[in-house]
C-alpha positions in Angstrom: 53.8 25.5 -3.3 50.5 25.1 -5.1 49.5 26.7 -8.3 46.1 26.6 -10.0 46.1 27.1 -13.8 43.3 26.9 -16.3 43.2 24.0 -18.7 43.0 24.5 -22.4 40.6 21.7 -23.1 40.1 18.3 -21.5 39.2 15.3 -23.6 35.5 14.2 -23.2 36.4 10.8 -21.9 38.6 12.2 -19.2 36.0 14.8 -18.1 33.3 12.2 -18.0 35.5 10.0 -15.9 36.0 12.8 -13.4 32.3 13.4 -13.2 31.6 9.7 -12.7 34.2 9.5 -10.0 32.6 12.5 -8.2 29.2 10.7 -8.2 30.8 7.5 -6.8 32.5 9.5 -4.0 29.3 11.4 -3.2 27.4 8.1 -2.8 30.1 6.8 -0.5 29.9 9.9 1.6 26.1 9.7 1.6 26.3 6.1 2.7 28.5 7.0 5.7 26.3 9.9 6.7 23.2 7.7 6.4 24.6 5.0 8.6 25.8 7.5 11.3 22.6 9.6 11.4 19.9 6.9 10.9 21.5 3.5 11.4 20.0 2.4 8.1 21.8 0.1 5.7 23.1 2.5 3.0 22.6 -0.3 0.3 18.9 -0.5 1.1 18.7 3.3 1.0 20.3 3.4 -2.5 17.9 0.7 -3.7 15.0 2.7 -2.4 16.6 5.8 -4.1 16.6 4.0 -7.4 13.1 2.6 -7.0 11.9 6.2 -6.5 12.6 6.9 -10.2 12.3 3.4 -11.8 10.2 1.4 -9.4 7.2 1.1 -11.8 6.1 2.1 -15.3 4.1 5.0 -13.9 7.2 6.3 -12.0 9.3 6.1 -15.2 6.7 8.2 -17.1 6.6 10.8 -14.4 10.4 10.9 -14.4 10.5 11.5 -18.1 7.8 14.1 -17.9 9.6 16.0 -15.2 12.9 15.8 -17.1 11.1 17.2 -20.2 9.7 20.2 -18.3 13.0 21.0 -16.6 14.9 20.6 -19.9 12.4 22.9 -21.6 13.0 25.7 -19.1 16.8 25.1 -19.1 16.8 25.4 -22.9 14.8 28.6 -22.6 17.4 30.1 -20.2 20.4 29.0 -22.3 20.5 31.7 -25.0 20.3 34.4 -22.4 23.0 32.9 -20.2 25.3 32.2 -23.1 25.0 35.9 -23.9 25.8 36.6 -20.2 22.4 38.1 -19.6 21.6 36.6 -16.2 18.0 35.8 -16.7 16.8 34.6 -13.3 13.2 35.3 -14.2 12.4 31.9 -15.7 10.1 31.1 -12.8 8.0 34.2 -13.5 8.0 33.7 -17.2 6.7 30.1 -16.7 4.0 31.4 -14.4 2.7 34.0 -16.8 2.7 31.5 -19.6 0.6 29.2 -17.3 -1.6 32.1 -16.4 -2.3 32.9 -20.0 -3.1 29.2 -20.7 -5.4 29.0 -17.8 -7.2 32.2 -18.8 -7.9 30.7 -22.3 -9.1 27.5 -20.8 -11.5 29.2 -18.3 -12.8 32.0 -20.4 -13.0 30.3 -23.8 -13.3 26.7 -22.9 -17.1 26.4 -23.7 -17.2 29.1 -26.4 -14.9 27.8 -29.2 -13.9 24.4 -30.7 -11.1 22.6 -28.9 -8.5 22.8 -31.7 -9.0 26.6 -31.9 -8.8 26.8 -28.1 -5.5 24.9 -28.0 -4.1 27.2 -30.7 -5.1 30.3 -28.7 -3.5 28.7 -25.6 -0.2 28.2 -27.5 -0.1 31.7 -28.9 -1.1 33.4 -25.7 1.3 31.4 -23.5 4.3 32.1 -25.8 3.3 35.8 -26.1 2.9 36.2 -22.3 6.3 34.6 -21.5 8.0 36.7 -24.3 6.5 40.0 -23.0 7.5 39.1 -19.4 11.1 38.6 -20.5 11.0 41.6 -22.9 10.5 44.2 -20.1 13.9 43.6 -18.4 15.5 43.2 -21.8 14.4 46.7 -22.9 15.7 48.3 -19.7 19.0 46.4 -20.0 19.4 47.4 -23.7 18.5 51.1 -23.2 19.7 51.9 -19.7 22.0 49.0 -18.8 20.0 48.1 -15.7 20.9 45.1 -13.5 19.1 42.2 -15.2 19.7 39.9 -12.2 17.7 42.0 -9.8 15.1 43.0 -12.5 14.3 39.5 -13.5 14.1 38.3 -9.9 11.6 41.1 -9.1 9.5 40.1 -12.1 9.2 36.7 -10.5 7.5 38.2 -7.5 5.1 40.3 -9.6 4.2 37.2 -11.6 3.5 35.2 -8.5 1.2 37.9 -7.2 -0.6 38.1 -10.5 -1.3 34.4 -10.4 -2.4 34.6 -6.8 -4.9 37.3 -7.7 -6.4 35.4 -10.6 -6.6 32.2 -8.5 -8.9 34.2 -6.1 -10.9 35.5 -9.1 -11.4 32.1 -10.6 -11.5 30.0 -7.4 -13.8 27.0 -7.4 -15.6 26.7 -5.0 -15.7 30.2 -3.8 -13.6 30.7 -0.7 -11.4 27.7 -1.3 -8.4 29.7 -2.6 -7.9 27.1 -5.4 -9.0 26.8 -9.0 -9.1 23.0 -9.0 -9.0 21.0 -12.2 -9.9 23.2 -15.1 -12.7 21.9 -17.4 -12.6 18.5 -15.7 -15.9 17.4 -17.2 -15.3 18.5 -20.8 -11.4 18.4 -20.9 -11.6 21.6 -23.0 -8.1 22.9 -23.6 -6.4 19.7 -22.3 -3.5 18.8 -24.7 -4.2 15.6 -26.6 -2.9 12.3 -25.3 -1.0 10.0 -27.6 -2.3 6.5 -27.2 -2.1 5.3 -23.6 0.9 7.5 -22.8 -0.2 10.6 -20.8 3.0 12.6 -21.0 4.3 11.5 -24.4 3.3 14.6 -26.2 5.2 16.8 -23.8 8.3 14.7 -24.2 8.1 14.8 -28.0 7.6 18.6 -28.1 10.6 19.2 -25.8 12.7 16.8 -27.8 11.9 18.9 -30.9 12.8 22.1 -29.1 16.1 20.6 -28.0 17.1 19.8 -31.6 16.0 23.2 -32.8 17.9 25.0 -30.0 21.1 23.1 -30.8 20.8 24.1 -34.5 19.9 27.7 -33.6 22.9 28.2 -31.3 25.5 26.3 -33.3 24.6 26.9 -37.0 22.7 30.2 -37.3 23.8 33.8 -37.5 21.8 34.6 -34.4 23.6 31.9 -32.4 26.9 33.3 -33.5 25.9 36.8 -32.5 24.8 35.5 -29.1 28.3 33.9 -28.6 30.1 37.1 -29.6 28.0 39.3 -27.3 28.7 36.9 -24.5 32.4 37.0 -25.0 32.6 40.8 -25.2 30.1 43.5 -26.0 32.9 45.8 -27.1 34.1 43.2 -29.7 30.5 42.7 -30.8 30.1 46.4 -31.4 33.4 46.5 -33.2 32.4 43.9 -35.7 29.1 45.6 -36.4 26.7 43.6 -34.2 23.7 45.6 -32.8 24.1 44.6 -29.2 20.7 46.0 -27.9 18.9 44.3 -30.7 20.6 41.0 -29.9 19.6 41.4 -26.2 16.0 42.1 -27.0 15.7 39.3 -29.6 17.3 36.7 -27.4 15.2 37.5 -24.4 12.1 37.3 -26.5 13.1 33.8 -27.4 14.0 32.9 -23.9 10.7 34.1 -22.4 8.7 32.5 -25.2 10.0 29.1 -24.5 9.4 29.6 -20.7 5.9 30.6 -21.5 5.5 27.4 -23.6 6.7 25.4 -20.6 3.8 27.0 -18.7 1.5 25.8 -21.4 2.8 22.2 -21.0 2.3 22.3 -17.2 -1.2 23.8 -17.2 -2.6 22.3 -20.4 -0.6 19.1 -20.5 -0.1 17.7 -17.1 -1.6 19.6 -14.1 -4.7 21.1 -15.7 -4.8 23.7 -13.0 -2.9 26.8 -11.9 -1.1 27.5 -8.7 1.6 29.9 -7.6 4.0 27.0 -7.2 3.4 25.3 -10.5 6.9 26.1 -11.7 8.2 24.4 -8.5 11.6 26.2 -8.6 12.5 24.9 -12.0 13.3 28.4 -13.1 16.3 28.4 -10.8 17.1 24.7 -11.2 17.3 25.2 -14.9 20.2 27.6 -14.4 22.2 24.8 -12.8 21.2 22.4 -15.6 22.5 24.9 -18.3 25.8 25.5 -16.5 26.5 21.9 -15.8 25.9 21.1 -19.5 28.1 24.1 -20.7 25.1 25.4 -22.6 25.0 22.3 -24.9 21.3 21.4 -25.4 22.0 17.7 -25.8 24.2 17.6 -22.7 21.3 19.2 -20.8 19.3 16.0 -21.3 21.9 14.2 -19.0 22.1 17.0 -16.4 18.3 17.3 -16.3 18.0 13.5 -15.8 20.5 13.6 -13.0 18.7 16.4 -11.0 15.3 14.9 -11.5 16.5 11.4 -10.7 18.0 12.7 -7.4 14.8 14.6 -6.5 12.6 11.6 -7.2 14.9 9.2 -5.3 15.3 11.5 -2.3 11.5 11.9 -2.1 11.1 8.1 -2.1 13.6 7.7 0.7 11.6 10.2 2.9 8.4 8.3 2.3 9.7 4.8 2.6 11.7 5.3 5.9 9.4 7.9 7.5 12.2 10.5 7.4 11.5 14.2 7.0 12.3 15.9 3.6 15.3 17.6 5.2 17.3 14.3 5.3 16.5 13.7 1.6 17.6 17.2 0.8 20.9 16.6 2.7 21.7 13.6 0.5 20.8 15.6 -2.7 22.9 18.5 -1.6 25.9 16.3 -1.0 25.7 14.7 -4.4 25.3 18.1 -6.1 28.2 19.5 -4.1 30.5 16.7 -5.5 29.2 17.1 -9.1 29.6 20.8 -9.1 33.0 20.5 -7.4 34.2 18.1 -10.2 33.8 21.0 -12.7 36.6 22.7 -10.9 39.0 19.9 -11.7 37.7 19.8 -15.3 38.3 23.5 -15.8 41.5 23.9 -13.8 44.5 21.9 -12.9 46.6 22.0 -9.8 50.4 22.0 -10.0 52.7 21.3 -7.1 56.1 22.9 -7.3 59.0 22.9 -4.9 59.9 26.1 -3.1 63.5 25.9 -4.4 62.3 25.8 -7.9 60.3 29.0 -7.4 63.3 30.7 -5.8 65.5 29.7 -8.8 63.0 31.1 -11.2 62.8 34.3 -9.3 66.6 34.7 -9.3 66.7 34.2 -13.0 
């Protein structure tokens, strides 16, 4: 007889050991599958996997930049998910933030000084993301609509908005692309710190991480988010205005997503596409869940996911394999990591049938 019971709380050292073991097991399975399907030496594949993230100084900076963007979006989604508001609209909120940034760069780039232009970009991107998240929040607060479907649909609307304005601003006409915005003047490009192209993005996201940790753990708003997430009835009983908390939290969530759009358009890509978010709005959900909504733990989970993506891409390039094989390896590793959370949250008890019969007779 097998019984599954929920654990009270597992020590951090034990939970980390389980996660580490799951990663080791996943690598063993990946090695076996690699040998069977391709005949490649799994050790060589793992070396290539590692080199994809750390093979050069440039690759390391790209890795850190992508970790920063994914972490920023994950932090944005965290307050909403902790409140059990299933905000799956991060993708769209990032897109409209990027759209607002691109609009400022294109329309105001040669009309106002660069510091003022960057200030306009910051305000407009944050406002755009906040408004995009506010719409489903208001419907949820007033009419209790399904936020999962609502936020998903907002992603499609945002994608089509971006696609429309790409055609309006396309350079050259008929190309269907904007190209690098203000390439000659660099108007609206976020400043570079020294020789490090992505350092500013990394610093800004680090600051947001600290602020989000303080906000969730030590402020009244963070406490109200936790109570609403546990039970809306309890929150109402203790005098918390639940609709107000929903609206306020989604404004914050959307604002940070919009800021991530600013970092992408103004800080790294300097252009706008419908795929600029690159699925991070959904990957961020996994990052937040794996980290149990702890902003500092999200650094580790963001690193893990980005590291696997970069490594898998390097494998495809180095060995001439299609991207599907790299995705298979990534999926196996994720499966083991997510599966380990079951053993951290629950424990399995094996009991003899005679013992169960005796208990029933008593």
